[in-house]
KEKE-3310 file (N, C-alpha, C; in steps of 0.2 Angstrom, whole numbers, plus 5000, padded with zeros to 4 digits):
npx = (5459:5458:5450:5454:5447:5436:5428:5436:5425:5420:5421:5405:5403:5411:5405:5391:5396:5401:5388:5380:5388:5386:5377:5365:5358:5361:5352:5339:5339:5342:5332:5321:5326:5324:5310:5305:5310:5304:5290:5289:5292:5279:5270:5274:5273:5256:5254:5255:5249:5236:5238:5238:5225:5217:5223:5216:5203:5200:5205:5195:5185:5184:5181:5181:5190:5197:5206:5221:5234:5238:5252:5265:5274:5292:5301:5290:5289:5300:5301:5290:5293:5306:5300:5290:5299:5306:5295:5290:5303:5303:5293:5298:5308:5303:5295:5306:5311:5302:5300:5312:5317:5304:5294:5289:5297:5294:5286:5272:5258:5255:5250:5239:5237:5229:5234:5240:5229:5224:5222:5220:5215:5206:5212:5221:5231:5240:5239:5246:5257:5263:5276:5281:5287:5303:5313:5311:5306:5292:5288:5284:5273:5256:5244:5226:5214:5199:5184:5173:5161:5154:5149:5148:5130:5122:5129:5133:5148:5153:5160:5174:5189:5207:5222:5235:5249:5267:5278:5288:5291:5292:5306:5311:5303:5298:5292:5279:5273:5256:5245:5229:5228:5216:5217:5214:5208:5197:5182:5170:5162:5173:5181:5191:5187:5193:5196:5183:5178:5162:5159:5169:5173:5183:5192:5205:5215:5228:5239:5253:5267:5267:5279:5281:5272:5271:5267:5254:5247:5232:5227:5215:5210:5198:5183:5188:5181:5180:5183:5173:5170:5181:5194:5209:5201:5199:5205:5195:5191:5181:5162:5153:5145:5134)
npy = (5164:5174:5191:5203:5201:5195:5178:5160:5147:5129:5117:5111:5096:5091:5098:5093:5078:5081:5087:5074:5066:5072:5072:5077:5070:5057:5053:5052:5039:5030:5033:5028:5012:5009:5013:5002:4991:4992:4990:4979:4971:4972:4968:4955:4951:4957:4943:4931:4935:4933:4920:4912:4915:4907:4894:4893:4896:4884:4876:4879:4873:4860:4841:4839:4827:4828:4838:4849:4846:4855:4865:4866:4878:4874:4871:4867:4854:4848:4848:4840:4825:4824:4824:4811:4803:4801:4796:4781:4776:4774:4767:4756:4753:4748:4738:4728:4727:4722:4709:4702:4702:4700:4708:4723:4739:4750:4758:4746:4743:4732:4714:4702:4685:4671:4657:4640:4627:4617:4606:4612:4625:4637:4651:4650:4649:4656:4672:4677:4692:4700:4709:4715:4722:4728:4736:4743:4745:4738:4746:4752:4742:4739:4727:4723:4713:4710:4704:4692:4679:4662:4656:4642:4636:4646:4658:4671:4686:4701:4711:4712:4718:4714:4715:4711:4699:4702:4706:4721:4726:4724:4716:4720:4711:4701:4692:4688:4681:4683:4680:4680:4686:4680:4669:4665:4677:4677:4670:4661:4660:4662:4650:4646:4648:4647:4636:4631:4638:4638:4644:4657:4676:4683:4698:4708:4720:4732:4743:4753:4764:4776:4777:4785:4799:4801:4798:4790:4773:4764:4747:4737:4721:4707:4699:4684:4667:4653:4636:4624:4613:4605:4596:4597:4609:4626:4646:4654:4665:4676:4678:4671:4671:4665)
npz = (4763:4775:4778:4789:4807:4804:4807:4805:4798:4803:4791:4783:4785:4796:4805:4807:4810:4822:4827:4830:4841:4851:4869:4866:4858:4860:4870:4868:4859:4872:4880:4874:4873:4884:4886:4880:4886:4899:4892:4888:4900:4908:4896:4899:4916:4914:4904:4914:4925:4918:4916:4930:4932:4923:4927:4941:4939:4932:4942:4954:4944:4944:4950:4966:4971:4962:4961:4961:4970:4986:4988:4999:5011:5009:5018:5028:5022:5025:5036:5040:5035:5041:5055:5052:5048:5060:5068:5059:5064:5077:5080:5072:5080:5092:5088:5084:5096:5105:5095:5095:5112:5115:5122:5126:5126:5133:5148:5156:5164:5178:5174:5178:5183:5186:5200:5199:5195:5210:5225:5237:5248:5244:5244:5247:5234:5225:5218:5203:5197:5185:5173:5160:5154:5146:5148:5159:5179:5189:5200:5220:5221:5230:5232:5231:5236:5233:5240:5238:5247:5250:5265:5276:5281:5271:5275:5269:5264:5256:5244:5254:5259:5257:5259:5251:5251:5246:5236:5233:5220:5205:5194:5178:5165:5174:5184:5200:5214:5222:5238:5243:5260:5267:5276:5293:5294:5294:5301:5311:5326:5332:5325:5313:5295:5283:5276:5273:5264:5251:5240:5229:5227:5217:5215:5210:5214:5209:5215:5210:5207:5194:5179:5169:5169:5184:5199:5206:5199:5196:5193:5190:5190:5184:5188:5197:5198:5211:5205:5208:5199:5192:5190:5197:5209:5203:5200:5189:5176:5176:5180:5190:5205:5214)
capx = (5463:5454:5450:5455:5441:5433:5433:5434:5419:5421:5419:5398:5405:5412:5399:5386:5399:5402:5381:5378:5391:5384:5374:5358:5357:5362:5349:5330:5339:5343:5326:5317:5325:5320:5305:5305:5311:5296:5281:5289:5290:5271:5266:5275:5268:5250:5251:5259:5244:5233:5239:5237:5217:5215:5226:5214:5197:5201:5206:5190:5179:5185:5176:5187:5193:5203:5210:5229:5235:5240:5259:5266:5283:5298:5301:5285:5287:5305:5298:5285:5297:5307:5295:5287:5304:5306:5288:5293:5311:5301:5288:5301:5314:5298:5293:5312:5312:5295:5302:5319:5315:5298:5291:5290:5303:5290:5284:5268:5254:5256:5247:5239:5234:5226:5237:5238:5224:5224:5214:5221:5209:5202:5214:5229:5234:5244:5240:5254:5259:5270:5279:5281:5292:5307:5316:5306:5304:5286:5289:5279:5267:5252:5238:5220:5210:5190:5183:5165:5161:5147:5151:5143:5126:5124:5134:5138:5151:5155:5167:5178:5196:5213:5230:5237:5254:5270:5284:5282:5294:5295:5310:5308:5301:5297:5284:5282:5266:5254:5240:5225:5228:5209:5218:5215:5204:5188:5179:5162:5161:5180:5183:5192:5182:5194:5196:5177:5170:5160:5160:5171:5176:5189:5193:5210:5216:5234:5243:5258:5271:5268:5284:5283:5270:5271:5260:5252:5240:5227:5224:5208:5207:5194:5183:5188:5178:5184:5178:5175:5170:5185:5200:5207:5196:5205:5202:5194:5190:5172:5158:5150:5143:5126)
capy = (5169:5178:5196:5207:5202:5187:5170:5154:5142:5125:5113:5107:5090:5093:5100:5086:5075:5083:5085:5066:5064:5075:5067:5076:5063:5049:5051:5049:5033:5028:5032:5025:5006:5011:5014:4996:4985:4993:4989:4970:4969:4974:4962:4949:4950:4954:4937:4929:4936:4927:4908:4912:4916:4902:4889:4896:4894:4878:4871:4878:4869:4852:4841:4840:4822:4829:4846:4849:4846:4863:4868:4867:4878:4869:4868:4863:4847:4844:4847:4835:4821:4821:4820:4804:4796:4798:4790:4777:4775:4774:4762:4749:4750:4747:4733:4725:4725:4716:4703:4700:4702:4699:4714:4730:4744:4756:4754:4744:4740:4727:4709:4698:4681:4665:4653:4634:4621:4616:4602:4614:4630:4643:4656:4649:4648:4662:4675:4682:4699:4700:4716:4713:4728:4726:4740:4749:4739:4740:4748:4755:4738:4738:4724:4721:4707:4712:4695:4691:4674:4659:4651:4634:4639:4651:4664:4678:4691:4704:4718:4712:4720:4713:4719:4703:4698:4700:4710:4728:4729:4718:4718:4718:4703:4697:4689:4687:4680:4687:4679:4685:4682:4677:4665:4671:4685:4675:4665:4659:4658:4659:4644:4647:4644:4648:4629:4627:4642:4636:4649:4665:4679:4688:4706:4709:4728:4733:4751:4753:4771:4777:4779:4792:4805:4800:4799:4781:4773:4758:4743:4732:4714:4699:4694:4677:4664:4649:4632:4617:4607:4603:4591:4600:4615:4632:4649:4654:4670:4675:4683:4667:4671:4665)
capz = (4766:4782:4781:4796:4809:4804:4810:4802:4800:4803:4786:4785:4788:4803:4809:4806:4814:4831:4830:4830:4844:4857:4871:4866:4853:4862:4877:4866:4860:4880:4884:4868:4875:4891:4888:4875:4893:4901:4891:4888:4906:4909:4895:4902:4921:4912:4904:4920:4930:4914:4915:4934:4932:4919:4931:4946:4935:4931:4947:4955:4940:4944:4956:4975:4973:4955:4962:4961:4979:4990:4989:5004:5008:5007:5026:5032:5019:5026:5044:5040:5034:5048:5059:5049:5049:5068:5070:5058:5065:5085:5080:5070:5086:5098:5084:5085:5104:5105:5093:5099:5119:5121:5126:5125:5127:5136:5154:5154:5168:5181:5172:5183:5182:5192:5200:5195:5198:5218:5229:5243:5249:5235:5246:5248:5230:5224:5208:5198:5194:5178:5173:5156:5151:5143:5154:5165:5183:5192:5208:5224:5222:5233:5229:5237:5234:5236:5241:5240:5249:5253:5269:5279:5284:5268:5275:5264:5265:5251:5246:5260:5254:5260:5259:5248:5254:5240:5235:5231:5216:5201:5188:5169:5162:5180:5190:5207:5217:5230:5240:5245:5266:5272:5280:5301:5296:5294:5306:5314:5332:5333:5322:5305:5291:5275:5272:5272:5259:5248:5234:5232:5220:5219:5210:5213:5213:5210:5212:5208:5204:5188:5177:5165:5174:5190:5203:5207:5196:5200:5188:5191:5185:5186:5194:5195:5202:5212:5202:5211:5196:5189:5195:5204:5205:5200:5199:5185:5175:5174:5186:5193:5212:5217)
cpx = (5457:5455:5451:5447:5436:5435:5433:5430:5422:5419:5410:5400:5407:5408:5392:5391:5399:5394:5379:5382:5391:5379:5367:5356:5357:5356:5340:5333:5341:5336:5320:5318:5321:5313:5300:5305:5306:5290:5282:5287:5283:5269:5266:5272:5260:5250:5253:5250:5237:5233:5236:5229:5216:5215:5220:5205:5196:5201:5200:5183:5181:5186:5181:5191:5200:5207:5217:5230:5239:5248:5261:5274:5288:5299:5298:5287:5294:5304:5295:5289:5302:5304:5292:5292:5303:5299:5289:5298:5305:5298:5293:5306:5307:5297:5299:5314:5310:5299:5308:5316:5309:5294:5293:5294:5300:5287:5276:5264:5254:5249:5248:5234:5234:5232:5236:5234:5227:5220:5217:5215:5210:5209:5222:5234:5234:5240:5245:5254:5266:5270:5282:5284:5300:5311:5316:5304:5295:5288:5282:5271:5263:5246:5232:5217:5203:5187:5176:5166:5154:5152:5146:5137:5123:5124:5138:5142:5152:5158:5172:5185:5200:5219:5232:5244:5261:5274:5283:5286:5294:5300:5309:5306:5300:5291:5286:5274:5263:5248:5236:5224:5219:5210:5216:5209:5198:5186:5173:5165:5168:5184:5185:5188:5185:5194:5187:5173:5169:5160:5163:5171:5181:5193:5200:5213:5223:5236:5252:5262:5271:5274:5286:5281:5271:5267:5260:5246:5236:5226:5219:5208:5202:5188:5186:5186:5181:5180:5179:5173:5176:5191:5205:5207:5203:5202:5201:5191:5184:5170:5153:5148:5135:5124)
cpy = (5172:5185:5195:5204:5197:5181:5165:5150:5136:5122:5111:5099:5087:5092:5096:5081:5077:5083:5078:5064:5068:5071:5070:5073:5059:5049:5049:5040:5027:5026:5025:5016:5007:5010:5005:4991:4983:4989:4980:4968:4969:4969:4956:4948:4952:4945:4932:4927:4933:4920:4908:4911:4910:4896:4891:4891:4886:4873:4872:4870:4861:4851:4840:4834:4824:4837:4843:4848:4851:4859:4869:4871:4872:4866:4865:4856:4846:4843:4840:4828:4821:4818:4811:4799:4795:4794:4784:4772:4772:4767:4756:4747:4748:4739:4727:4722:4721:4709:4700:4697:4700:4703:4719:4735:4751:4752:4752:4741:4731:4719:4704:4691:4675:4662:4645:4632:4619:4612:4606:4619:4634:4650:4654:4649:4656:4666:4679:4685:4698:4708:4713:4719:4727:4730:4745:4740:4742:4741:4750:4749:4737:4733:4724:4715:4710:4704:4697:4682:4669:4655:4645:4638:4643:4659:4667:4685:4694:4711:4720:4715:4719:4714:4711:4704:4696:4703:4715:4732:4721:4721:4717:4713:4699:4695:4688:4684:4684:4684:4682:4682:4684:4672:4668:4675:4682:4670:4665:4657:4655:4653:4647:4643:4645:4642:4626:4633:4639:4638:4656:4666:4683:4693:4709:4716:4732:4742:4751:4764:4771:4782:4786:4800:4805:4802:4791:4780:4765:4753:4738:4725:4708:4703:4686:4675:4654:4641:4625:4610:4603:4600:4593:4606:4621:4638:4649:4661:4671:4679:4678:4667:4671:4663)
cpz = (4769:4780:4787:4799:4807:4807:4804:4805:4800:4795:4790:4787:4794:4808:4809:4810:4821:4833:4832:4837:4851:4862:4870:4861:4855:4866:4873:4863:4867:4880:4879:4870:4882:4891:4882:4883:4896:4900:4891:4894:4909:4904:4896:4911:4918:4909:4908:4924:4925:4915:4923:4934:4930:4924:4937:4945:4935:4937:4949:4948:4940:4951:4961:4971:4966:4955:4963:4970:4981:4991:4996:5004:5008:5015:5030:5028:5023:5034:5046:5037:5037:5054:5058:5051:5057:5070:5067:5063:5072:5085:5077:5073:5091:5094:5086:5092:5105:5102:5097:5106:5122:5122:5125:5128:5133:5142:5153:5163:5172:5175:5177:5181:5187:5193:5199:5198:5207:5221:5236:5243:5244:5239:5247:5239:5226:5217:5207:5195:5190:5174:5164:5152:5149:5148:5158:5172:5187:5199:5214:5221:5226:5230:5236:5233:5238:5235:5241:5239:5252:5258:5271:5280:5280:5270:5271:5266:5256:5252:5251:5256:5261:5258:5255:5252:5247:5241:5232:5225:5211:5195:5181:5167:5167:5180:5197:5210:5223:5232:5244:5256:5271:5277:5291:5300:5297:5298:5308:5321:5334:5329:5315:5301:5282:5271:5269:5268:5253:5240:5236:5224:5223:5215:5215:5209:5215:5208:5212:5206:5197:5184:5174:5168:5180:5193:5202:5203:5199:5191:5192:5185:5188:5184:5193:5202:5207:5208:5204:5206:5193:5192:5192:5202:5206:5198:5192:5182:5173:5178:5191:5201:5212:5223)
residu = (MET:LEU:LEU:PRO:GLY:SER:LYS:MET:GLN:PRO:PRO:LYS:SER:CYS:ALA:THR:LYS:ILE:ARG:ARG:ALA:THR:PRO:ALA:ASN:VAL:MET:PRO:GLN:LYS:THR:GLU:ALA:PHE:SER:LEU:ARG:LYS:ARG:SER:GLN:ALA:TYR:LEU:ALA:ARG:LYS:ALA:ALA:GLU:ARG:LYS:ALA:VAL:GLN:GLU:ALA:ARG:GLN:GLN:ALA:LEU:PRO:LYS:SER:GLU:GLN:LEU:PRO:ARG:GLU:TYR:PRO:ARG:TRP:PHE:ARG:VAL:ALA:LYS:TRP:ILE:PHE:GLY:SER:LEU:ILE:LEU:GLY:GLY:LEU:SER:PHE:GLY:ALA:SER:VAL:TYR:GLN:ILE:TRP:GLY:GLY:PRO:PRO:TRP:PRO:THR:GLU:PRO:SER:VAL:SER:ALA:GLY:PRO:PRO:SER:PHE:GLY:ALA:ALA:PHE:ASP:VAL:PRO:PHE:ARG:VAL:GLU:ASN:LYS:SER:VAL:PHE:PHE:SER:LEU:THR:GLY:LEU:ARG:LEU:LYS:CYS:LYS:VAL:ASP:GLY:VAL:LEU:PRO:GLY:ALA:ASN:THR:PHE:ARG:ASP:ASN:SER:PHE:SER:ALA:LYS:GLY:MET:ASN:ALA:ILE:ALA:PRO:GLN:SER:SER:ALA:PRO:TYR:THR:CYS:PRO:LEU:ARG:GLY:ALA:ILE:SER:ILE:ASN:GLY:THR:GLU:VAL:THR:ASP:THR:ILE:ARG:GLN:ALA:ARG:VAL:THR:VAL:ILE:VAL:GLN:TYR:ASN:ARG:ARG:ILE:LEU:GLY:GLY:ILE:ALA:THR:ALA:GLU:THR:GLY:PRO:TYR:TRP:TRP:ASN:GLU:LYS:THR:THR:PRO:PRO:HIS:TRP:GLU:TYR:GLY:ALA:PRO:LEU:LYS)
# end
């Protein structure tokens, strides 16, 4: 029973329960959990740093041949794989074309070879120019014959250049003949001497249009010398002219 002017006090058990439920009693528990998590993270980070240091020390202690390969980024490995695949694919394609069609798929420089043996005059025998490319033509062809020779009476001439006669373009995997026009160009006292040349040597110089980089390219082949010791005589690759 309450007296006038007095206040009712709650039971002690209720007051205890109220104190346990207040935020002031919950905060220390949260702070303690946060501190424990932070210490765990710091411990894990320290252990990771120790493992890394041990691994680097072992790596440096190994001979260079036994060291672990360097780890590159993923994009670098992917780009390297794509580049290698393109290179291998291009080489495989080129090899297949070369094997099936008998020639390379890229532009090639002219290939010069001497004509067949002949009982005729040396400079009536043509030189043959071949285009070995499967897809690209040879264009803008201009041939010159740089000729050294020995005439009757031991008369000699050297480094005389003559423009060869022939086509100015050759289709892919085709060839064409070209002759050095000495007939009518060399005479002694007004007499044609092409048929009486005792020894001769020729270097063939070919100019042609470069397909990829542009401009004019030059290819030189030779020298070829006229070998009269065979039957019939023929142009032979080599150097003799005495």
